[in-house]
KOLKOL-520565 format. One record per residue (C-alpha): residue in one letter; x negated, y negated, z. Coordinates in steps of 0.5 Angstrom, whole numbers, plus 2048, in hexadecimal, padded with zeros to 3 digits. Layout:
N
AXYZ ...
This chain:
309
M7B26DE8EC T7B86E38EC Q7B76E98E7 T7BD6EE8E5 S7B86F38E3 A7B46F88E8 F7AE6F58E6 A7AB6EE8E7 A7AA6EC8E0 S7A86EF8D9 V7A16EF8D6 I7A16EF8CF I79B6F28CB T79B6F28C3 T7966F68C0 K7936F98BA N78D6FE8BA R7896FB8C0 K78B7028C4 E7857018C9 E7866FA8CB L78E6FB8CC R78C7018D1 N7896FB8D5 A78E6F68D4 I7946FB8D6 V7906FE8DD S78F6F68DF C7976F58DE L7986FC8E2 R7936F98E8 Q7976F38E9 T79A6F28F0 V7A16F18EE P7A56F68E9 V7A46F58E2 E7A86F88DC V7A26F98D7 V7A56F88CF V7A06FA8CA F7A16F98C3 D79D6FD8BE D79D6F98B8 G79B6FE8B3 S7957018B6 T7917078B3 D78C7088B8 G79170D8BD T7937078C1 A79A7098C2 E7987108C4 M79370E8C9 V7987098CC K79D70F8CC Q7987148CF E79570F8D4 F79A70A8D6 P7A170E8D6 Q7A47088DA V7A37038D5 R7A87018D0 L7A57038C9 H7A87008C2 R7A47028BC V7A57008B5 E7A27038AF K7A16FD8AB S79E6F78AE L7A26F18AF G79D6EC8B1 I79C6E98B8 V7A16E48B8 E7A76E98B6 A7A46EE8BB R7A46E98C1 N7AB6E78BF R7AE6EF8BF A7AA6F08C5 M7AD6EB8C9 R7B46ED8C7 L7B26F48CA A7B06F18D0 S7B56F18D6 C7B36EC8DB Q7B56E58DC I7AD6E38DC A7A96E68D6 F7A16E68D6 T79D6E78CF I7966E98CF D7926EB8CA D78F6F28C9 D7886F08CA C78A6EC8D1 V78A6EF8D8 F78D6EC8DE Q7876EC8E2 S78B6EA8E9 E7906EE8EB R7946E88ED T7956E48E7 V79C6E78E5 A79E6E58EC Q79B6DE8EC T79D6DC8E5 L7A56DE8E7 D7A46D98ED D7A26D48E7 F7AA6D48E5 D7AC6D08EB H7AF6CB8E7 P7B56CB8E2 R7B16C78DD V7AB6CC8DC G7AD6D18D6 A7A66D48D5 V79F6D48D9 A7996D48D6 I7956D98DA P78D6D78DC S7896DB8D8 I7816DC8D6 D77E6DE8D0 I7796E28D4 R7756E48CE Q7746DC8CC S7736D88D2 P7766D88D9 K77B6D28D8 V7826D38DA W7876D18D5 N78E6CF8D7 Q78D6CE8DF A7916C88E2 P78C6C38E5 D7906C28EB A7936C88EE S7986C48F2 A79B6C18EC L79F6C38E6 Y79B6C28E0 V79E6C28D9 D79A6C48D3 A79B6C38CB T79B6CB8CA F7986D28CD R7946D78CB G7986DD8C7 G7946E28CB A7946DF8D2 N79B6DD8D3 A7A26DE8D7 M7A96DB8D5 R7B06DB8D6 R7B36E18D2 D7BA6DE8D1 L7B76D78CF F7B26DB8CA L7B86DF8C7 C7BD6D98C7 L7B76D58C3 D7B76DB8BE G7B06DC8C0 Y7AA6DB8BC R7AB6D98B5 G7A96DF8B1 F7A66DC8AB L7A06D98AF V79E6E08AF Q7986DE8B3 R7956D88B7 A7996D28B9 E79F6D68BB E79E6D48C2 S79E6CC8C0 D7A46CD8BC Y7A86D08C2 A7A56CB8C7 I7A76C58C3 R7AE6C88C2 M7AF6CA8C9 L7AD6C38CB N7B26C08C6 V7B86C48CB G7B56C18D1 Y7B06C78D3 V7A86C78D4 V7A26CB8D4 R79F6CB8DB L7986CC8DC G7976D28E1 R7946D28E8 A7936DA8E8 D78C6DE8E8 P78A6DE8E0 I78B6E38DB H7846E68D8 H7846E68D0 L77F6EB8CE E77F6E88C7 S77F6EE8C2 P77A6EF8BD T77F6F18B8 R7816E98B7 R7806E68B0 M77E6DF8B0 N7806DE8A9 R7876E08AA I7886DC8B1 V7866D68AD R78A6D78A7 F7916D98AB G78F6D38B0 A78F6CE8AA R7956D18A7 S7996D18AD N7976CA8B0 V79A6C78A9 L7A06CB8AA F7A16C98B1 A7A06C28AF W7A56C38A9 Y7AB6C68AE N7AA6C28B4 V7A76BB8B3 P7AC6B58B2 M7AC6AF8AD P7A96AB8AD Y7A36AE8B0 L7A36B48AB P79E6B18A6 A7996AF8AA H7996B58AE L7986B98A8 A7926B58A6 V78E6B58AC L7906BD8AD T78D6BE8A6 W7876BB8A7 N7866BE8AE L7876C58AB L7826C48A6 R77D6C18AB N77E6C78B0 G77E6CC8AA A7776C98A8 R7746C98AF L7766D18B0 G7736D28A9 C77A6D48A6 F77B6CE8A2 W77E6D289C S7836D68A1 A7856CF8A4 V7876CC89D N78A6D389B G78F6D28A1 I7906CB8A0 L7936CD899 R7976D289B G79A6CE8A1 Y79C6C989C G79E6CE897 A7A36D189C T7A66CA89E L7A86C9896 R7AC6CF896 Q7AF6CD89C L7B16C689B G7B86C689E Q7B66C98A5 R7B36C48A9 R7B56C48B0 P7B16BE8B3 V7B16BD8BB S7B36B68BD R7AE6B18BD R7AE6B18C5 A7AC6B88C5 Y7A76B78BF R7A46B18C3 L7A46B58CA M7A06BB8C6 R79B6B68C4 L79A6B38CB L7996BA8CE R7946BC8C8 K78F6B78CB N7906B98D2 P7946BD8D7 I7996B88DB P79D6B98E1 L7A46BB8E0 E7A76B58E4 A7A36B08E0 I7A76B38D9 E7AE6B68DC E7B26B08DB Q7B06B08D3 L7B26B78D3 P7B96B98D0 P7BE6BD8D5 L7BD6C48D5 A7C06C88D0 R7C46CE8D2 C7C36D58D0 R7C76DB8D1 Q7C46E18D4 P7C36E68CE 
């Protein structure tokens, strides 16, 4: 794609107290075969992260806040700091294992309906499974969502749609953005690039993940699911969240998150902005299996026109 910047793309990394992991992530960005603008958003670190970036990577754009905003709002602000038309987001515990991943992913924006690309990734400390990889590199496959720490998106569209919803705090923000994008005619493409490696940080806390995941998924349904589908969707969702919490040994965290989610909806009864029934049905279809764009394109609305920020 044609860029107005001297860089081919921006790469955004939000971070908090993971200085050693972040160093590896930045190095992998700077080794890409195309020049990238690296934007590091330090979300209130206390381990010397900002000082490390300044000393070791002076070419990196660093922004630091003293008080943590949370990963969703941090990514929103970092996107506004980026300057390129295509912005990548990787987690601070991820690395571009291949030097070609950015260049390969830029090629995936060769269709106007592609609003975001889910970059293939591997949780290498868990299994060799490759997530979000197109089943056939010769076709444009569409999926329901993407991973927040392994994606690329059109920056102008992201800003036009007001980015991620900050009240989600953590988890489900990607699905929420993807369905709003689908509602205006853009899709998530499964990537064809060499996979990103996710070296899952040992500081991740499963109870927190389950709690925030349950809360955010309830809010996702409340804000996006149209009638008459909402009651059934919430009933099935609540059951699945409880079952998943029990399976992970975090049942009461799931209960807590569900209650927080429903409590938040009661405080915002007049703020529902559901997507169209067509977009909701497409999202449900895509959650089952990725689908070639040509099979669903006639069901998509005309592309929304967004002004370049």
